A tleap script that builds the chain and sets N, CA, C and O, in Angstrom:
source leaprc.protein.ff14SB
mol = sequence {
  NMET LEU VAL PRO PHE LYS ARG GLU HIE ILE
  LEU ASN LEU HIE VAL ARG GLU PRO GLU ALA
  SER ASP MET SER CYS GLU GLY MET ALA ALA
  SER LEU GLU TRP LEU GLU ARG THR GLY ASN
  GLY LYS THR LEU PHE ALA PRO ASP ASN LYS
  THR VAL LEU GLY VAL LEU GLY VAL VAL PRO
  MET THR PRO GLY VAL CYS GLU VAL PHE VAL
  ILE PRO SER LYS GLU GLN ALA LYS TYR ALA
  LYS LEU PHE ALA SER GLU VAL LYS LYS GLU
  LEU TRP ALA MET ARG PRO LYS PHE ARG ARG
  ILE GLN ALA VAL ALA ARG PRO ASP GLN PHE
  TYR SER ARG TRP LEU SER TRP LEU GLY PHE
  HIE PRO GLU GLY VAL LEU ARG LYS TYR GLY
  ILE ASP GLY ARG ASP MET LEU MET TRP SER
  ILE CVAL
}
set mol.1.N position { 114.071 114.209 43.797 }
set mol.1.CA position { 113.676 113.791 42.474 }
set mol.1.C position { 112.148 113.668 42.426 }
set mol.1.O position { 111.552 112.987 43.260 }
set mol.2.N position { 111.532 114.315 41.466 }
set mol.2.CA position { 110.082 114.232 41.258 }
set mol.2.C position { 109.778 113.161 40.221 }
set mol.2.O position { 110.370 113.139 39.142 }
set mol.3.N position { 108.853 112.277 40.557 }
set mol.3.CA position { 108.429 111.218 39.639 }
set mol.3.C position { 106.909 111.161 39.646 }
set mol.3.O position { 106.287 111.635 40.597 }
set mol.4.N position { 106.298 110.597 38.614 }
set mol.4.CA position { 104.839 110.455 38.640 }
set mol.4.C position { 104.391 109.665 39.868 }
set mol.4.O position { 104.999 108.660 40.235 }
set mol.5.N position { 103.321 110.140 40.488 }
set mol.5.CA position { 102.799 109.496 41.694 }
set mol.5.C position { 102.256 108.110 41.370 }
set mol.5.O position { 101.563 107.913 40.372 }
set mol.6.N position { 102.585 107.157 42.235 }
set mol.6.CA position { 102.029 105.804 42.168 }
set mol.6.C position { 101.512 105.438 43.560 }
set mol.6.O position { 102.060 105.866 44.576 }
set mol.7.N position { 100.468 104.653 43.583 }
set mol.7.CA position { 99.805 104.294 44.839 }
set mol.7.C position { 100.771 103.718 45.873 }
set mol.7.O position { 100.626 103.979 47.067 }
set mol.8.N position { 101.755 102.936 45.425 }
set mol.8.CA position { 102.681 102.328 46.393 }
set mol.8.C position { 103.553 103.357 47.115 }
set mol.8.O position { 104.156 103.045 48.142 }
set mol.9.N position { 103.621 104.572 46.587 }
set mol.9.CA position { 104.389 105.613 47.268 }
set mol.9.C position { 103.802 105.966 48.636 }
set mol.9.O position { 104.524 106.422 49.523 }
set mol.10.N position { 102.493 105.756 48.807 }
set mol.10.CA position { 101.876 106.122 50.088 }
set mol.10.C position { 102.352 105.225 51.223 }
set mol.10.O position { 102.216 105.585 52.392 }
set mol.11.N position { 102.903 104.068 50.895 }
set mol.11.CA position { 103.425 103.193 51.947 }
set mol.11.C position { 104.564 103.866 52.695 }
set mol.11.O position { 104.796 103.572 53.868 }
set mol.12.N position { 105.279 104.770 52.025 }
set mol.12.CA position { 106.397 105.482 52.631 }
set mol.12.C position { 106.090 106.958 52.881 }
set mol.12.O position { 106.995 107.736 53.181 }
set mol.13.N position { 104.827 107.343 52.759 }
set mol.13.CA position { 104.435 108.730 52.997 }
set mol.13.C position { 103.943 108.863 54.431 }
set mol.13.O position { 102.796 108.537 54.738 }
set mol.14.N position { 104.806 109.335 55.287 }
set mol.14.CA position { 104.464 109.526 56.695 }
set mol.14.C position { 104.062 110.994 56.864 }
set mol.14.O position { 104.897 111.853 57.145 }
set mol.15.N position { 102.777 111.256 56.689 }
set mol.15.CA position { 102.263 112.622 56.691 }
set mol.15.C position { 102.523 113.273 58.047 }
set mol.15.O position { 102.248 112.695 59.099 }
set mol.16.N position { 103.058 114.489 57.993 }
set mol.16.CA position { 103.387 115.197 59.226 }
set mol.16.C position { 102.173 115.978 59.721 }
set mol.16.O position { 101.228 116.247 58.979 }
set mol.17.N position { 102.233 116.323 60.976 }
set mol.17.CA position { 101.239 117.249 61.526 }
set mol.17.C position { 101.696 118.651 61.148 }
set mol.17.O position { 102.907 118.865 61.088 }
set mol.18.N position { 100.856 119.587 60.899 }
set mol.18.CA position { 99.408 119.551 61.103 }
set mol.18.C position { 98.631 119.047 59.892 }
set mol.18.O position { 97.406 118.941 59.952 }
set mol.19.N position { 99.322 118.733 58.787 }
set mol.19.CA position { 98.607 118.327 57.579 }
set mol.19.C position { 97.761 117.077 57.800 }
set mol.19.O position { 96.660 116.972 57.260 }
set mol.20.N position { 98.265 116.128 58.592 }
set mol.20.CA position { 97.515 114.894 58.830 }
set mol.20.C position { 96.161 115.189 59.468 }
set mol.20.O position { 95.167 114.540 59.141 }
set mol.21.N position { 96.115 116.155 60.370 }
set mol.21.CA position { 94.840 116.471 61.024 }
set mol.21.C position { 93.931 117.309 60.130 }
set mol.21.O position { 92.745 117.461 60.424 }
set mol.22.N position { 94.481 117.858 59.034 }
set mol.22.CA position { 93.657 118.641 58.101 }
set mol.22.C position { 92.981 117.769 57.050 }
set mol.22.O position { 92.186 118.262 56.250 }
set mol.23.N position { 93.292 116.479 57.049 }
set mol.23.CA position { 92.734 115.585 56.030 }
set mol.23.C position { 92.011 114.428 56.711 }
set mol.23.O position { 92.440 113.932 57.752 }
set mol.24.N position { 90.909 114.013 56.101 }
set mol.24.CA position { 90.265 112.802 56.579 }
set mol.24.C position { 90.944 111.620 55.892 }
set mol.24.O position { 91.470 111.765 54.789 }
set mol.25.N position { 90.936 110.474 56.522 }
set mol.25.CA position { 91.549 109.287 55.909 }
set mol.25.C position { 90.869 108.953 54.591 }
set mol.25.O position { 91.530 108.629 53.605 }
set mol.26.N position { 89.538 109.035 54.581 }
set mol.26.CA position { 88.795 108.722 53.359 }
set mol.26.C position { 89.125 109.728 52.263 }
set mol.26.O position { 89.326 109.356 51.107 }
set mol.27.N position { 89.180 111.001 52.634 }
set mol.27.CA position { 89.477 112.044 51.654 }
set mol.27.C position { 90.872 111.915 51.093 }
set mol.27.O position { 91.079 112.083 49.891 }
set mol.28.N position { 91.838 111.617 51.956 }
set mol.28.CA position { 93.203 111.472 51.490 }
set mol.28.C position { 93.336 110.255 50.580 }
set mol.28.O position { 93.978 110.336 49.533 }
set mol.29.N position { 92.746 109.147 50.960 }
set mol.29.CA position { 92.817 107.936 50.139 }
set mol.29.C position { 92.197 108.190 48.763 }
set mol.29.O position { 92.766 107.797 47.744 }
set mol.30.N position { 91.040 108.843 48.732 }
set mol.30.CA position { 90.382 109.133 47.450 }
set mol.30.C position { 91.217 110.082 46.608 }
set mol.30.O position { 91.327 109.901 45.396 }
set mol.31.N position { 91.811 111.098 47.243 }
set mol.31.CA position { 92.649 112.052 46.507 }
set mol.31.C position { 93.870 111.369 45.908 }
set mol.31.O position { 94.221 111.616 44.754 }
set mol.32.N position { 94.514 110.515 46.686 }
set mol.32.CA position { 95.714 109.838 46.191 }
set mol.32.C position { 95.379 108.855 45.071 }
set mol.32.O position { 96.141 108.734 44.112 }
set mol.33.N position { 94.258 108.156 45.179 }
set mol.33.CA position { 93.832 107.266 44.093 }
set mol.33.C position { 93.557 108.068 42.824 }
set mol.33.O position { 93.928 107.650 41.727 }
set mol.34.N position { 92.902 109.227 42.978 }
set mol.34.CA position { 92.606 110.085 41.830 }
set mol.34.C position { 93.893 110.577 41.183 }
set mol.34.O position { 93.990 110.614 39.956 }
set mol.35.N position { 94.893 110.959 41.997 }
set mol.35.CA position { 96.165 111.435 41.453 }
set mol.35.C position { 96.819 110.390 40.575 }
set mol.35.O position { 97.323 110.710 39.498 }
set mol.36.N position { 96.817 109.148 41.021 }
set mol.36.CA position { 97.437 108.089 40.227 }
set mol.36.C position { 96.650 107.845 38.937 }
set mol.36.O position { 97.236 107.702 37.864 }
set mol.37.N position { 95.339 107.799 39.047 }
set mol.37.CA position { 94.482 107.515 37.888 }
set mol.37.C position { 94.604 108.590 36.811 }
set mol.37.O position { 94.621 108.281 35.620 }
set mol.38.N position { 94.690 109.851 37.231 }
set mol.38.CA position { 94.707 110.957 36.264 }
set mol.38.C position { 96.116 111.385 35.858 }
set mol.38.O position { 96.287 112.095 34.867 }
set mol.39.N position { 97.118 110.961 36.615 }
set mol.39.CA position { 98.487 111.404 36.320 }
set mol.39.C position { 98.752 112.828 36.764 }
set mol.39.O position { 99.713 113.445 36.305 }
set mol.40.N position { 97.910 113.373 37.661 }
set mol.40.CA position { 98.057 114.758 38.126 }
set mol.40.C position { 98.844 114.880 39.424 }
set mol.40.O position { 98.765 115.900 40.108 }
set mol.41.N position { 99.594 113.853 39.760 }
set mol.41.CA position { 100.370 113.904 40.988 }
set mol.41.C position { 101.821 113.539 40.755 }
set mol.41.O position { 102.158 112.800 39.829 }
set mol.42.N position { 102.660 114.068 41.606 }
set mol.42.CA position { 104.082 113.743 41.570 }
set mol.42.C position { 104.537 113.459 42.986 }
set mol.42.O position { 104.046 114.049 43.949 }
set mol.43.N position { 105.483 112.545 43.091 }
set mol.43.CA position { 106.076 112.214 44.374 }
set mol.43.C position { 107.501 112.735 44.379 }
set mol.43.O position { 108.242 112.570 43.410 }
set mol.44.N position { 107.870 113.355 45.467 }
set mol.44.CA position { 109.232 113.865 45.628 }
set mol.44.C position { 109.986 112.912 46.542 }
set mol.44.O position { 109.593 112.679 47.685 }
set mol.45.N position { 111.077 112.365 46.015 }
set mol.45.CA position { 111.927 111.456 46.768 }
set mol.45.C position { 113.199 112.159 47.205 }
set mol.45.O position { 113.667 113.097 46.560 }
set mol.46.N position { 113.750 111.683 48.319 }
set mol.46.CA position { 115.051 112.135 48.789 }
set mol.46.C position { 116.120 111.586 47.837 }
set mol.46.O position { 115.819 110.735 47.000 }
set mol.47.N position { 117.355 112.059 47.956 }
set mol.47.CA position { 118.428 111.568 47.086 }
set mol.47.C position { 118.639 110.050 47.127 }
set mol.47.O position { 119.208 109.489 46.190 }
set mol.48.N position { 118.193 109.377 48.192 }
set mol.48.CA position { 118.348 107.917 48.251 }
set mol.48.C position { 117.345 107.185 47.360 }
set mol.48.O position { 117.411 105.962 47.236 }
set mol.49.N position { 116.410 107.924 46.732 }
set mol.49.CA position { 115.368 107.373 45.852 }
set mol.49.C position { 114.432 106.385 46.548 }
set mol.49.O position { 113.733 105.623 45.880 }
set mol.50.N position { 114.413 106.390 47.877 }
set mol.50.CA position { 113.534 105.513 48.647 }
set mol.50.C position { 112.634 106.304 49.586 }
set mol.50.O position { 111.468 105.959 49.777 }
set mol.51.N position { 113.174 107.356 50.166 }
set mol.51.CA position { 112.451 108.141 51.162 }
set mol.51.C position { 111.523 109.135 50.484 }
set mol.51.O position { 111.972 109.998 49.729 }
set mol.52.N position { 110.224 109.013 50.757 }
set mol.52.CA position { 109.240 109.929 50.189 }
set mol.52.C position { 109.229 111.205 51.021 }
set mol.52.O position { 108.987 111.174 52.228 }
set mol.53.N position { 109.498 112.334 50.353 }
set mol.53.CA position { 109.485 113.627 51.041 }
set mol.53.C position { 108.118 114.281 50.977 }
set mol.53.O position { 107.789 115.112 51.824 }
set mol.54.N position { 107.319 113.920 49.987 }
set mol.54.CA position { 105.991 114.489 49.880 }
set mol.54.C position { 105.348 114.194 48.545 }
set mol.54.O position { 105.967 113.622 47.648 }
set mol.55.N position { 104.102 114.593 48.429 }
set mol.55.CA position { 103.321 114.433 47.204 }
set mol.55.C position { 102.775 115.793 46.810 }
set mol.55.O position { 102.274 116.539 47.651 }
set mol.56.N position { 102.874 116.107 45.532 }
set mol.56.CA position { 102.340 117.346 44.971 }
set mol.56.C position { 101.208 116.972 44.029 }
set mol.56.O position { 101.386 116.151 43.129 }
set mol.57.N position { 100.041 117.576 44.238 }
set mol.57.CA position { 98.891 117.285 43.399 }
set mol.57.C position { 98.366 118.525 42.709 }
set mol.57.O position { 98.439 119.629 43.249 }
set mol.58.N position { 97.838 118.338 41.517 }
set mol.58.CA position { 97.261 119.419 40.724 }
set mol.58.C position { 95.836 119.015 40.357 }
set mol.58.O position { 95.611 117.970 39.746 }
set mol.59.N position { 94.873 119.864 40.742 }
set mol.59.CA position { 93.468 119.601 40.461 }
set mol.59.C position { 92.962 120.677 39.502 }
set mol.59.O position { 92.783 121.822 39.917 }
set mol.60.N position { 92.724 120.339 38.218 }
set mol.60.CA position { 92.150 121.326 37.306 }
set mol.60.C position { 90.745 121.708 37.777 }
set mol.60.O position { 89.930 120.840 38.089 }
set mol.61.N position { 90.469 123.016 37.824 }
set mol.61.CA position { 89.180 123.502 38.296 }
set mol.61.C position { 88.282 123.897 37.119 }
set mol.61.O position { 87.172 123.387 36.969 }
set mol.62.N position { 88.777 124.801 36.303 }
set mol.62.CA position { 88.119 125.244 35.080 }
set mol.62.C position { 89.235 125.437 34.065 }
set mol.62.O position { 90.403 125.393 34.450 }
set mol.63.N position { 88.934 125.647 32.786 }
set mol.63.CA position { 90.022 125.858 31.826 }
set mol.63.C position { 90.933 127.007 32.272 }
set mol.63.O position { 90.474 128.126 32.502 }
set mol.64.N position { 92.219 126.712 32.388 }
set mol.64.CA position { 93.203 127.717 32.760 }
set mol.64.C position { 93.383 127.931 34.246 }
set mol.64.O position { 94.198 128.758 34.655 }
set mol.65.N position { 92.633 127.193 35.073 }
set mol.65.CA position { 92.702 127.360 36.527 }
set mol.65.C position { 92.910 125.996 37.189 }
set mol.65.O position { 92.251 125.018 36.838 }
set mol.66.N position { 93.831 125.947 38.144 }
set mol.66.CA position { 94.022 124.713 38.902 }
set mol.66.C position { 94.253 125.037 40.364 }
set mol.66.O position { 94.617 126.157 40.724 }
set mol.67.N position { 94.033 124.033 41.198 }
set mol.67.CA position { 94.372 124.143 42.608 }
set mol.67.C position { 95.457 123.118 42.880 }
set mol.67.O position { 95.369 121.974 42.434 }
set mol.68.N position { 96.474 123.529 43.609 }
set mol.68.CA position { 97.565 122.622 43.941 }
set mol.68.C position { 97.544 122.331 45.439 }
set mol.68.O position { 97.073 123.134 46.245 }
set mol.69.N position { 98.062 121.171 45.779 }
set mol.69.CA position { 98.250 120.856 47.189 }
set mol.69.C position { 99.543 120.073 47.337 }
set mol.69.O position { 99.977 119.360 46.433 }
set mol.70.N position { 100.136 120.229 48.497 }
set mol.70.CA position { 101.364 119.520 48.828 }
set mol.70.C position { 101.118 118.786 50.130 }
set mol.70.O position { 100.654 119.375 51.107 }
set mol.71.N position { 101.430 117.497 50.142 }
set mol.71.CA position { 101.346 116.703 51.359 }
set mol.71.C position { 102.779 116.355 51.750 }
set mol.71.O position { 103.363 115.429 51.187 }
set mol.72.N position { 103.352 117.086 52.706 }
set mol.72.CA position { 104.733 116.807 53.103 }
set mol.72.C position { 104.806 115.625 54.076 }
set mol.72.O position { 103.895 115.393 54.870 }
set mol.73.N position { 105.907 114.895 53.988 }
set mol.73.CA position { 106.133 113.814 54.939 }
set mol.73.C position { 106.944 114.341 56.116 }
set mol.73.O position { 107.498 115.439 56.063 }
set mol.74.N position { 107.005 113.557 57.160 }
set mol.74.CA position { 107.810 113.924 58.317 }
set mol.74.C position { 109.290 114.035 57.935 }
set mol.74.O position { 110.027 114.822 58.530 }
set mol.75.N position { 109.719 113.260 56.956 }
set mol.75.CA position { 111.118 113.231 56.541 }
set mol.75.C position { 111.543 114.459 55.739 }
set mol.75.O position { 112.741 114.696 55.582 }
set mol.76.N position { 110.603 115.241 55.230 }
set mol.76.CA position { 110.962 116.377 54.381 }
set mol.76.C position { 111.808 117.411 55.122 }
set mol.76.O position { 112.581 118.132 54.491 }
set mol.77.N position { 111.679 117.498 56.439 }
set mol.77.CA position { 112.444 118.480 57.199 }
set mol.77.C position { 113.950 118.238 57.089 }
set mol.77.O position { 114.738 119.178 57.194 }
set mol.78.N position { 114.350 116.986 56.879 }
set mol.78.CA position { 115.778 116.671 56.727 }
set mol.78.C position { 116.315 117.185 55.391 }
set mol.78.O position { 117.524 117.349 55.225 }
set mol.79.N position { 115.425 117.434 54.453 }
set mol.79.CA position { 115.798 117.878 53.109 }
set mol.79.C position { 115.008 119.127 52.743 }
set mol.79.O position { 114.502 119.239 51.627 }
set mol.80.N position { 114.903 120.061 53.674 }
set mol.80.CA position { 114.026 121.224 53.513 }
set mol.80.C position { 114.347 122.042 52.265 }
set mol.80.O position { 113.435 122.439 51.540 }
set mol.81.N position { 115.629 122.301 52.003 }
set mol.81.CA position { 115.989 123.108 50.827 }
set mol.81.C position { 115.655 122.378 49.534 }
set mol.81.O position { 115.109 122.977 48.607 }
set mol.82.N position { 115.974 121.102 49.464 }
set mol.82.CA position { 115.655 120.300 48.280 }
set mol.82.C position { 114.148 120.263 48.065 }
set mol.82.O position { 113.669 120.477 46.951 }
set mol.83.N position { 113.408 119.994 49.122 }
set mol.83.CA position { 111.953 119.917 49.055 }
set mol.83.C position { 111.366 121.225 48.531 }
set mol.83.O position { 110.572 121.227 47.590 }
set mol.84.N position { 111.762 122.332 49.148 }
set mol.84.CA position { 111.222 123.638 48.765 }
set mol.84.C position { 111.573 123.997 47.329 }
set mol.84.O position { 110.715 124.472 46.585 }
set mol.85.N position { 112.808 123.780 46.933 }
set mol.85.CA position { 113.213 124.166 45.571 }
set mol.85.C position { 112.535 123.308 44.516 }
set mol.85.O position { 112.196 123.807 43.443 }
set mol.86.N position { 112.332 122.029 44.798 }
set mol.86.CA position { 111.654 121.153 43.824 }
set mol.86.C position { 110.180 121.510 43.681 }
set mol.86.O position { 109.640 121.494 42.575 }
set mol.87.N position { 109.527 121.833 44.799 }
set mol.87.CA position { 108.119 122.245 44.731 }
set mol.87.C position { 108.010 123.542 43.935 }
set mol.87.O position { 107.140 123.674 43.074 }
set mol.88.N position { 108.886 124.494 44.219 }
set mol.88.CA position { 108.851 125.783 43.509 }
set mol.88.C position { 109.117 125.597 42.018 }
set mol.88.O position { 108.447 126.210 41.186 }
set mol.89.N position { 110.075 124.769 41.682 }
set mol.89.CA position { 110.396 124.515 40.270 }
set mol.89.C position { 109.189 123.896 39.541 }
set mol.89.O position { 108.877 124.274 38.412 }
set mol.90.N position { 108.526 122.953 40.192 }
set mol.90.CA position { 107.358 122.314 39.585 }
set mol.90.C position { 106.209 123.304 39.403 }
set mol.90.O position { 105.534 123.284 38.374 }
set mol.91.N position { 105.982 124.169 40.391 }
set mol.91.CA position { 104.929 125.182 40.262 }
set mol.91.C position { 105.187 126.108 39.085 }
set mol.91.O position { 104.279 126.403 38.307 }
set mol.92.N position { 106.418 126.564 38.957 }
set mol.92.CA position { 106.727 127.500 37.877 }
set mol.92.C position { 106.744 126.815 36.522 }
set mol.92.O position { 106.561 127.480 35.502 }
set mol.93.N position { 106.957 125.523 36.480 }
set mol.93.CA position { 106.855 124.787 35.212 }
set mol.93.C position { 105.396 124.696 34.758 }
set mol.93.O position { 105.125 124.532 33.568 }
set mol.94.N position { 104.460 124.803 35.702 }
set mol.94.CA position { 103.035 124.738 35.379 }
set mol.94.C position { 102.490 126.051 34.833 }
set mol.94.O position { 101.421 126.066 34.223 }
set mol.95.N position { 103.201 127.143 35.039 }
set mol.95.CA position { 102.702 128.475 34.669 }
set mol.95.C position { 102.209 128.581 33.224 }
set mol.95.O position { 101.168 129.199 33.000 }
set mol.96.N position { 102.893 128.019 32.246 }
set mol.96.CA position { 102.380 128.162 30.878 }
set mol.96.C position { 101.030 127.473 30.641 }
set mol.96.O position { 100.304 127.843 29.718 }
set mol.97.N position { 100.690 126.477 31.462 }
set mol.97.CA position { 99.441 125.738 31.286 }
set mol.97.C position { 98.241 126.410 31.950 }
set mol.97.O position { 97.099 126.196 31.543 }
set mol.98.N position { 98.505 127.230 32.982 }
set mol.98.CA position { 97.421 127.789 33.779 }
set mol.98.C position { 97.598 129.288 33.955 }
set mol.98.O position { 98.699 129.765 34.230 }
set mol.99.N position { 96.506 130.027 33.794 }
set mol.99.CA position { 96.557 131.473 34.045 }
set mol.99.C position { 96.417 131.756 35.539 }
set mol.99.O position { 96.772 132.835 36.013 }
set mol.100.N position { 95.892 130.768 36.276 }
set mol.100.CA position { 95.711 130.915 37.727 }
set mol.100.C position { 96.024 129.582 38.394 }
set mol.100.O position { 95.483 128.538 38.029 }
set mol.101.N position { 96.920 129.648 39.391 }
set mol.101.CA position { 97.230 128.492 40.230 }
set mol.101.C position { 96.846 128.904 41.643 }
set mol.101.O position { 97.322 129.924 42.141 }
set mol.102.N position { 95.992 128.122 42.294 }
set mol.102.CA position { 95.530 128.502 43.613 }
set mol.102.C position { 95.832 127.408 44.630 }
set mol.102.O position { 96.045 126.247 44.282 }
set mol.103.N position { 95.845 127.813 45.893 }
set mol.103.CA position { 96.081 126.896 46.999 }
set mol.103.C position { 95.314 127.398 48.217 }
set mol.103.O position { 95.064 128.595 48.363 }
set mol.104.N position { 94.950 126.473 49.077 }
set mol.104.CA position { 94.252 126.797 50.319 }
set mol.104.C position { 95.143 126.344 51.467 }
set mol.104.O position { 95.700 125.247 51.432 }
set mol.105.N position { 95.275 127.187 52.479 }
set mol.105.CA position { 96.138 126.850 53.616 }
set mol.105.C position { 95.613 127.445 54.912 }
set mol.105.O position { 94.781 128.353 54.913 }
set mol.106.N position { 96.117 126.913 56.006 }
set mol.106.CA position { 95.815 127.476 57.320 }
set mol.106.C position { 96.281 128.933 57.368 }
set mol.106.O position { 97.290 129.279 56.754 }
set mol.107.N position { 95.565 129.775 58.082 }
set mol.107.CA position { 95.980 131.179 58.195 }
set mol.107.C position { 96.997 131.376 59.323 }
set mol.107.O position { 96.696 131.978 60.354 }
set mol.108.N position { 98.210 130.852 59.101 }
set mol.108.CA position { 99.234 131.052 60.126 }
set mol.108.C position { 100.547 131.503 59.489 }
set mol.108.O position { 100.697 131.503 58.267 }
set mol.109.N position { 101.482 131.883 60.339 }
set mol.109.CA position { 102.748 132.465 59.883 }
set mol.109.C position { 103.569 131.491 59.042 }
set mol.109.O position { 104.166 131.897 58.045 }
set mol.110.N position { 103.610 130.221 59.423 }
set mol.110.CA position { 104.393 129.237 58.666 }
set mol.110.C position { 103.920 129.152 57.228 }
set mol.110.O position { 104.723 129.275 56.303 }
set mol.111.N position { 102.615 128.942 57.025 }
set mol.111.CA position { 102.085 128.807 55.671 }
set mol.111.C position { 102.166 130.121 54.904 }
set mol.111.O position { 102.385 130.123 53.693 }
set mol.112.N position { 101.995 131.215 55.592 }
set mol.112.CA position { 102.114 132.514 54.922 }
set mol.112.C position { 103.515 132.710 54.360 }
set mol.112.O position { 103.671 133.140 53.217 }
set mol.113.N position { 104.535 132.397 55.152 }
set mol.113.CA position { 105.923 132.542 54.673 }
set mol.113.C position { 106.210 131.563 53.533 }
set mol.113.O position { 106.816 131.944 52.531 }
set mol.114.N position { 105.788 130.323 53.672 }
set mol.114.CA position { 106.026 129.275 52.674 }
set mol.114.C position { 105.360 129.616 51.340 }
set mol.114.O position { 106.004 129.567 50.292 }
set mol.115.N position { 104.079 129.957 51.379 }
set mol.115.CA position { 103.359 130.259 50.143 }
set mol.115.C position { 103.851 131.555 49.503 }
set mol.115.O position { 103.925 131.644 48.277 }
set mol.116.N position { 104.184 132.545 50.299 }
set mol.116.CA position { 104.757 133.777 49.744 }
set mol.116.C position { 106.075 133.489 49.045 }
set mol.116.O position { 106.320 134.009 47.956 }
set mol.117.N position { 106.928 132.672 49.650 }
set mol.117.CA position { 108.203 132.306 49.040 }
set mol.117.C position { 107.995 131.569 47.720 }
set mol.117.O position { 108.781 131.730 46.786 }
set mol.118.N position { 106.939 130.763 47.642 }
set mol.118.CA position { 106.646 130.042 46.403 }
set mol.118.C position { 106.105 130.965 45.304 }
set mol.118.O position { 106.062 130.574 44.137 }
set mol.119.N position { 105.694 132.184 45.668 }
set mol.119.CA position { 105.177 133.127 44.683 }
set mol.119.C position { 103.684 133.366 44.758 }
set mol.119.O position { 103.135 134.092 43.929 }
set mol.120.N position { 103.013 132.773 45.735 }
set mol.120.CA position { 101.575 132.970 45.909 }
set mol.120.C position { 101.302 134.299 46.604 }
set mol.120.O position { 102.149 134.835 47.319 }
set mol.121.N position { 100.095 134.815 46.372 }
set mol.121.CA position { 99.617 136.027 47.034 }
set mol.121.C position { 98.304 135.701 47.739 }
set mol.121.O position { 97.463 135.000 47.177 }
set mol.122.N position { 98.112 136.203 48.975 }
set mol.122.CA position { 96.866 135.919 49.694 }
set mol.122.C position { 95.691 136.646 49.048 }
set mol.122.O position { 95.825 137.774 48.572 }
set mol.123.N position { 94.543 135.985 49.040 }
set mol.123.CA position { 93.351 136.582 48.445 }
set mol.123.C position { 92.231 136.820 49.442 }
set mol.123.O position { 91.547 137.841 49.373 }
set mol.124.N position { 92.038 135.910 50.350 }
set mol.124.CA position { 90.952 136.113 51.298 }
set mol.124.C position { 90.703 134.901 52.158 }
set mol.124.O position { 91.287 133.836 51.966 }
set mol.125.N position { 89.817 135.096 53.113 }
set mol.125.CA position { 89.484 134.059 54.079 }
set mol.125.C position { 88.323 133.226 53.553 }
set mol.125.O position { 87.331 133.758 53.056 }
set mol.126.N position { 88.464 131.928 53.670 }
set mol.126.CA position { 87.371 130.996 53.382 }
set mol.126.C position { 86.819 130.564 54.735 }
set mol.126.O position { 87.402 129.716 55.411 }
set mol.127.N position { 85.714 131.141 55.117 }
set mol.127.CA position { 85.129 130.919 56.434 }
set mol.127.C position { 84.675 129.468 56.604 }
set mol.127.O position { 83.972 128.915 55.758 }
set mol.128.N position { 85.097 128.866 57.721 }
set mol.128.CA position { 84.693 127.511 58.104 }
set mol.128.C position { 84.946 126.493 56.992 }
set mol.128.O position { 84.156 125.566 56.811 }
set mol.129.N position { 86.035 126.657 56.253 }
set mol.129.CA position { 86.344 125.811 55.097 }
set mol.129.C position { 87.106 124.541 55.476 }
set mol.129.O position { 86.984 123.524 54.794 }
set mol.130.N position { 87.886 124.589 56.549 }
set mol.130.CA position { 88.707 123.440 56.941 }
set mol.130.C position { 87.871 122.251 57.364 }
set mol.130.O position { 86.690 122.383 57.689 }
set mol.131.N position { 88.499 121.092 57.356 }
set mol.131.CA position { 87.796 119.857 57.686 }
set mol.131.C position { 87.181 119.905 59.087 }
set mol.131.O position { 86.171 119.253 59.353 }
set mol.132.N position { 87.796 120.678 59.972 }
set mol.132.CA position { 87.281 120.811 61.342 }
set mol.132.C position { 86.480 122.102 61.532 }
set mol.132.O position { 86.161 122.480 62.659 }
set mol.133.N position { 86.160 122.770 60.427 }
set mol.133.CA position { 85.371 123.994 60.501 }
set mol.133.C position { 86.188 125.259 60.689 }
set mol.133.O position { 85.623 126.344 60.824 }
set mol.134.N position { 87.508 125.138 60.699 }
set mol.134.CA position { 88.350 126.332 60.874 }
set mol.134.C position { 88.375 127.158 59.588 }
set mol.134.O position { 88.128 126.646 58.496 }
set mol.135.N position { 88.676 128.438 59.743 }
set mol.135.CA position { 88.851 129.313 58.586 }
set mol.135.C position { 90.155 128.952 57.882 }
set mol.135.O position { 91.117 128.533 58.526 }
set mol.136.N position { 90.186 129.112 56.575 }
set mol.136.CA position { 91.375 128.861 55.767 }
set mol.136.C position { 91.594 130.086 54.876 }
set mol.136.O position { 90.694 130.909 54.713 }
set mol.137.N position { 92.797 130.200 54.302 }
set mol.137.CA position { 93.098 131.289 53.383 }
set mol.137.C position { 93.249 130.773 51.963 }
set mol.137.O position { 93.819 129.705 51.739 }
set mol.138.N position { 92.742 131.527 51.015 }
set mol.138.CA position { 92.944 131.236 49.597 }
set mol.138.C position { 94.153 132.033 49.130 }
set mol.138.O position { 94.269 133.220 49.434 }
set mol.139.N position { 95.053 131.390 48.396 }
set mol.139.CA position { 96.262 131.993 47.830 }
set mol.139.C position { 96.272 131.738 46.342 }
set mol.139.O position { 95.698 130.753 45.879 }
set mol.140.N position { 96.917 132.610 45.581 }
set mol.140.CA position { 96.985 132.379 44.136 }
set mol.140.C position { 98.283 132.917 43.535 }
set mol.140.O position { 98.941 133.809 44.071 }
set mol.141.N position { 98.602 132.326 42.405 }
set mol.141.CA position { 99.633 132.835 41.491 }
set mol.141.C position { 98.875 133.157 40.215 }
set mol.141.O position { 98.296 132.265 39.593 }
set mol.142.N position { 98.874 134.419 39.821 }
set mol.142.CA position { 98.187 134.805 38.567 }
set mol.142.C position { 99.157 135.567 37.670 }
set mol.142.O position { 98.786 135.982 36.572 }
savepdb mol mol.pdb
quit
C-alpha cells in the first residue's frame, strides 16, 4: 500500500545495502524532510500496514521533467513482487504529468535489469557522480 510519506515512517525504514552506502546520513535526512514538506514522497507498506518496504521520491527538475528515487528497505525482499509492481504502477501514473522521468543508478546488472523492467532506458555515464566518486548511469522514461 502506497501512502503519503511522513517523517515517522523513517523509524521503520531499514535501508538495505548497497543503497545505504550510496547516501550520506545528512543527505538522506534532508531528502526525507523535503519529501514530507513538499508531499513529493510516498511510503510503501507491506500488507500488515506496519512494515515499511521503501520510500519513493519525486524531484521536479524543470517543467515536465522529474527525477525519481527509490529507497528500499531490507524487508522489501520478502515482498519483492508487491514492491516492484507498486513502484511500476506509481511511475506509470506519473507519465501524464512529466514528459521525462529520470533516475540515476549504479552501473551494474541488478539495477540495469530493475530499471529496464520499470520501463527506463539507459542514456549515459555520469562520471564520478556517486557519493564516493564512482561512476553512475542516467536512465529515463520519455
